[in-house]
C-alpha positions as CSV (number, residue, x, y, z in Angstrom):
1,M,43.0,-2.4,5.3
2,A,39.3,-2.7,4.4
3,S,37.3,-5.3,6.3
4,S,35.7,-8.2,4.4
5,E,33.0,-8.7,7.0
6,P,29.5,-7.5,5.9
7,T,28.5,-4.2,7.4
8,P,25.3,-4.0,9.6
9,E,23.5,-2.3,6.9
10,K,24.0,-5.3,4.5
11,T,23.3,-7.8,7.3
12,G,20.0,-6.1,7.9
13,R,19.0,-6.0,4.4
14,L,19.8,-9.7,3.8
15,K,17.7,-10.5,6.9
16,Q,14.9,-8.4,5.5
17,I,15.1,-10.2,2.1
18,A,15.2,-13.5,3.9
19,L,12.2,-12.7,5.9
20,T,10.2,-11.3,3.0
21,Y,11.1,-14.6,1.1
22,K,9.8,-16.8,3.9
23,M,6.7,-14.7,4.3
24,T,6.1,-14.9,0.5
25,R,6.7,-18.6,0.3
26,R,4.0,-19.3,2.8
27,A,1.5,-17.8,0.4
28,D,3.3,-18.6,-2.8
29,P,5.1,-22.0,-2.4
30,K,6.5,-21.9,-5.9
31,V,8.0,-18.5,-5.6
32,G,11.6,-19.9,-5.3
33,L,11.3,-22.1,-8.5
34,I,9.8,-19.2,-10.5
35,V,12.4,-16.6,-9.5
36,A,15.0,-19.1,-10.1
37,G,13.6,-20.1,-13.4
38,V,13.4,-16.5,-14.7
39,G,17.1,-16.0,-13.8
40,I,18.2,-19.2,-15.5
41,L,16.1,-18.3,-18.7
42,V,17.4,-14.8,-18.9
43,L,21.0,-15.8,-18.3
44,G,20.8,-18.9,-20.8
45,A,19.2,-16.7,-23.5
46,A,22.1,-14.1,-23.0
47,L,24.7,-16.8,-23.3
48,G,23.0,-18.4,-26.4
49,V,23.1,-15.0,-28.2
50,G,26.8,-14.6,-27.0
51,F,27.9,-17.8,-28.5
52,L,26.0,-17.0,-31.7
53,I,27.9,-13.6,-32.2
54,G,31.0,-14.8,-30.7
55,H,31.0,-12.8,-27.5
56,P,30.0,-15.3,-25.0
57,V,32.0,-13.6,-22.1
58,Y,30.6,-10.1,-22.7
59,L,26.9,-11.3,-23.2
60,G,27.4,-13.6,-20.2
61,I,28.2,-10.7,-17.9
62,V,25.2,-8.7,-19.3
63,G,23.1,-11.7,-19.0
64,F,24.1,-12.2,-15.5
65,L,23.2,-8.6,-14.5
66,L,19.9,-8.9,-16.4
67,S,18.9,-12.0,-14.6
68,L,19.5,-10.5,-11.3
69,L,17.3,-7.6,-12.3
70,G,14.6,-9.9,-13.7
71,M,14.7,-12.0,-10.7
72,A,14.3,-9.0,-8.4
73,I,11.4,-7.7,-10.3
74,V,9.4,-11.0,-10.4
75,F,10.2,-11.6,-6.7
76,G,9.0,-8.1,-5.8
77,R,5.8,-8.4,-7.6
78,R,5.0,-11.8,-6.1
79,A,6.0,-10.7,-2.6
80,E,3.6,-7.7,-3.0
81,A,0.8,-9.9,-4.3
82,A,1.2,-12.4,-1.3
83,A,1.2,-9.4,1.0
84,F,-1.9,-8.1,-0.4
85,G,-3.5,-11.4,-0.3
86,Q,-2.8,-11.9,3.4
87,M,-4.2,-8.4,4.2
88,E,-7.3,-8.5,2.0
89,G,-10.5,-8.7,4.0
90,Q,-8.9,-7.6,7.3
91,P,-10.2,-4.4,8.9
92,G,-7.6,-1.6,8.7
93,A,-5.9,-3.2,5.5
94,A,-6.6,-0.1,3.5
95,A,-4.9,2.1,6.1
96,A,-1.7,0.0,5.9
97,V,-1.6,0.6,2.1
98,L,-2.2,4.2,2.5
99,D,0.4,4.7,5.2
100,N,2.9,3.5,2.4
101,M,1.9,6.1,0.0
102,K,4.6,8.4,-1.5
103,R,5.3,11.9,-0.4
104,G,2.7,14.4,-1.1
105,W,-0.2,12.7,0.8
106,T,-1.4,13.2,4.3
107,V,-3.2,10.2,5.5
108,T,-5.5,10.2,8.7
109,P,-6.7,6.6,9.4
110,A,-10.1,5.7,10.8
111,V,-11.7,9.3,10.7
112,A,-15.1,7.5,11.0
113,M,-16.0,4.0,12.1
114,T,-19.0,1.6,13.0
115,R,-19.1,-0.8,15.8
116,Q,-19.1,-3.6,13.0
117,Q,-15.7,-2.2,11.9
118,D,-16.7,-0.4,8.7
119,V,-13.9,2.2,8.4
120,V,-13.2,5.4,6.6
121,H,-9.7,6.7,6.2
122,R,-8.9,10.1,4.9
123,A,-6.0,11.0,2.4
124,V,-5.2,14.6,1.5
125,G,-2.9,15.5,-1.5
126,K,-2.8,17.6,-4.6
127,A,-5.9,15.7,-5.9
128,G,-8.0,17.0,-3.0
129,I,-9.4,14.8,-0.4
130,V,-9.9,10.9,-0.9
131,L,-12.0,9.2,1.5
132,V,-11.1,5.3,1.4
133,A,-13.8,3.1,2.8
134,E,-13.7,-0.5,3.9
135,G,-16.4,-2.8,5.3
136,N,-20.0,-3.4,4.4
137,P,-21.0,-1.5,1.3
138,N,-24.6,-0.6,2.5
139,R,-23.3,1.0,5.9
140,L,-20.5,2.6,4.1
141,K,-22.8,4.8,2.2
142,G,-24.1,6.4,5.3
143,L,-20.8,6.7,6.9
144,L,-19.3,8.3,3.8
145,A,-22.2,10.7,3.5
146,A,-22.0,11.7,7.2
147,E,-18.2,12.3,6.7
148,K,-18.6,14.5,3.6
149,K,-21.2,16.5,5.4
150,R,-18.9,17.0,8.5
151,M,-16.0,18.0,6.2
152,N,-18.1,20.4,4.2
153,R,-18.3,22.8,7.2
154,V,-14.7,23.6,6.7
155,V,-13.5,22.5,3.2
156,A,-16.6,23.0,0.9
157,D,-14.4,24.2,-1.8
158,V,-12.1,21.3,-2.1
159,P,-13.0,18.2,-4.4
160,V,-13.8,15.1,-2.4
161,H,-13.3,11.7,-3.9
162,D,-14.5,8.4,-2.3
163,V,-13.0,4.9,-2.8
164,V,-14.7,1.7,-1.6
165,V,-12.2,-1.1,-1.2
166,G,-13.4,-4.4,-2.4
167,N,-13.7,-6.9,-5.3
168,D,-17.4,-6.2,-6.4
169,E,-18.5,-3.9,-9.1
170,G,-17.7,-0.3,-8.4
171,Q,-15.3,-1.1,-5.8
172,V,-11.4,-0.8,-5.9
173,P,-9.3,-3.9,-5.1
174,L,-7.0,-3.4,-2.1
175,K,-3.7,-3.8,-4.4
176,K,-5.1,-1.0,-6.6
177,V,-5.9,1.5,-4.1
178,R,-2.5,3.2,-4.3
179,T,-2.6,3.4,-8.0
180,T,-6.1,4.6,-8.0
181,L,-5.1,7.7,-5.9
182,M,-1.9,8.4,-7.9
183,K,-4.1,8.6,-11.1
184,L,-6.5,11.1,-9.7
185,P,-6.1,14.6,-11.5
186,R,-3.9,17.2,-9.4
187,V,-5.9,20.2,-8.9
188,L,-4.3,21.7,-5.6
189,Q,-0.9,23.5,-5.1
190,G,1.3,22.7,-2.1
191,P,0.3,25.6,-0.1
192,Q,-3.4,24.9,-0.8
193,V,-2.9,21.3,0.4
194,T,-1.5,22.5,3.7
195,Q,-4.4,24.8,4.3
196,V,-6.7,21.9,3.7
197,N,-4.8,19.8,6.2
198,D,-4.9,22.8,8.7
199,R,-8.7,23.1,8.4
200,L,-9.4,19.5,8.8
201,K,-7.2,19.2,11.8
202,A,-9.8,21.5,13.5
203,L,-12.5,18.8,13.0
204,G,-10.2,16.4,14.9
205,D,-10.6,12.5,14.2
206,L,-12.0,9.5,15.6
207,M,-8.8,7.9,16.8
208,S,-7.2,11.0,18.2
209,N,-7.8,9.9,21.8
210,M,-7.7,6.2,21.1
211,P,-4.7,3.9,20.9
212,V,-5.1,2.2,17.4
213,P,-2.2,-0.1,16.1
214,K,-0.9,0.6,12.6
215,G,-2.0,-1.7,9.8
216,P,-4.8,-4.3,9.7
217,M,-6.8,-4.5,13.1
218,P,-7.1,-8.0,14.8
219,K,-10.3,-9.8,13.6
220,G,-13.0,-9.8,16.4
221,M,-11.6,-6.4,17.8
222,R,-14.5,-4.7,19.3
223,M,-14.8,-0.8,19.6
224,P,-15.4,0.5,23.0
225,K,-18.8,1.7,24.1
226,G,-19.5,5.4,24.7
227,G,-16.9,7.8,23.7
228,G,-15.6,8.5,20.3
229,K,-17.5,9.6,17.2
230,L,-19.0,6.2,16.4
231,R,-21.8,6.1,13.9
């Protein structure tokens, strides 16, 4: 006989949804009402059409499924917006976004950094090399230029793009970083991407010998003196 008890996978998924809802609700108190409203609106519209054409049961089932889909889409978008809102402005936030990129990208966080926590991350994919910088725009100009010059020794023939994270003119908002990278033209083949990664590994990176937590770095964290390729 099949057991009616929820499997560990289902239980884990439900806990994850509940945790995501709690985190989202802290930043978006109306998320529950909005999601429920979407579900009721979609189901009500489907039932209304069902009664008009004489098939309330059929349209009711379809409407129920569509309402679940609509609620999931709206909740997902608001949860994503809340997550970006909590990360925005924190050092290392862009690294957390890059870490969730789809397959085809190799991400190396913090390849260059200043003591003021201006950071440059590197992503390599079929679009070439993308340097994603976050911090003070004035200091980032020099940091990006120095990193490009350093990479030019081994990958001079590979296109390099740079993205400065922020909300000012010429910058890319944190929530659009992933989309921006995905829209870049593909100019390299798979084997070429592998070759570029191998060449860049020879350069090493700033964090190779330093324990750095994934995701945004705690505010007020100080970089160690001496050691490392700080600029």
